[in-house]
N, C-alpha and C positions, 0 to 999 in steps of 0.2 A: 504397431502401437507407438505413439509419440513419446519421446523422452520428456520427463517432467523434472523440473527443479523447483526448489522452494527457497524463499528468502524472507527475512524479517527486516523491517525498517523502523528505526526510532527517529522520528522527525521532530526537530526543535525549531523554535522561533515563534512567530505569531501564527499558530496553527490551530488554536481552539477558538470557537465562536466566530469563525469566518467561513464556514461551509466546507472545511477541509475534508471531513469524513465522507460527506456526500459526493464531493469531487473525486475522491479516491474510489468510492463504490462505482460511480458512473464510469470511470476509466477502466476499472477492473472488468466490468461487464462488457465494455466496448472491446477489450482486448482478449476476452475469454479467460480471465484470471479468476481463480477461486481463492477464498480466504476470508479475512476479516480485518476490520479497523476499529480502534477504540481510543478514546482520550485517556491519558494517564494523569495521576494526581500531581505530577511534577510539571504539568503544562505541556508535555510532549504528546505526540500521537504515535501509537504503535500499530504497525501493519504486518500481517502475515499474508504471504502470497504464494500460490503454487500454480504453475502453468509451464508451457514449453518455453525454451530459452528465448525465442524471438518475442513472444508475448511478454515475458518478464522484462526484457530489455525496453520495450515500448512503455510498459507500465511504470517501470522505474524512472524513466524520463519524466512522466507526469507527476509522480510522487515528489521528485526533486524540484519540479517547477511550482507545484501547488496552484490553487485557484487565485484569481485576480486579487482578492483582498487579503491573502495570506502573505507572510514574509518568512520563507523557509531559510533558516540560518545554518542548518546542519542536518545531515542525514547519515545515520550509522546503518550500514547494510551488513547483514550476516547471512551465511548459508544456513539453512534449517532442514530439519527432517520433513519428509513429505507426509502430509496428513491427507486422508481421503475426505474431501469436502465436496459438496454438490453445488455450492453457490458462493457468492461473496456477500458478506453481511456486515452491518454496523452493530457493534456491541455497546 
């Protein structure tokens, strides 16, 4: 069985209204990451991701880069408890 890790990301900058959540979902599905993404009231985007370490590393790079029209100014990454999820969703 593969080792799983979980991380949360708080992404700040111009990340709402630019397709950021859909970009994150697309990359999560491409890399086999489960979890969710949601807009926060303070203008940031929150991401929860669980996958094997290699997938998390590739996914994290995409989160830090963001889609073309975004402007990621900062990403806070924290280790998180592993939750059993079957897919990646936009909340």
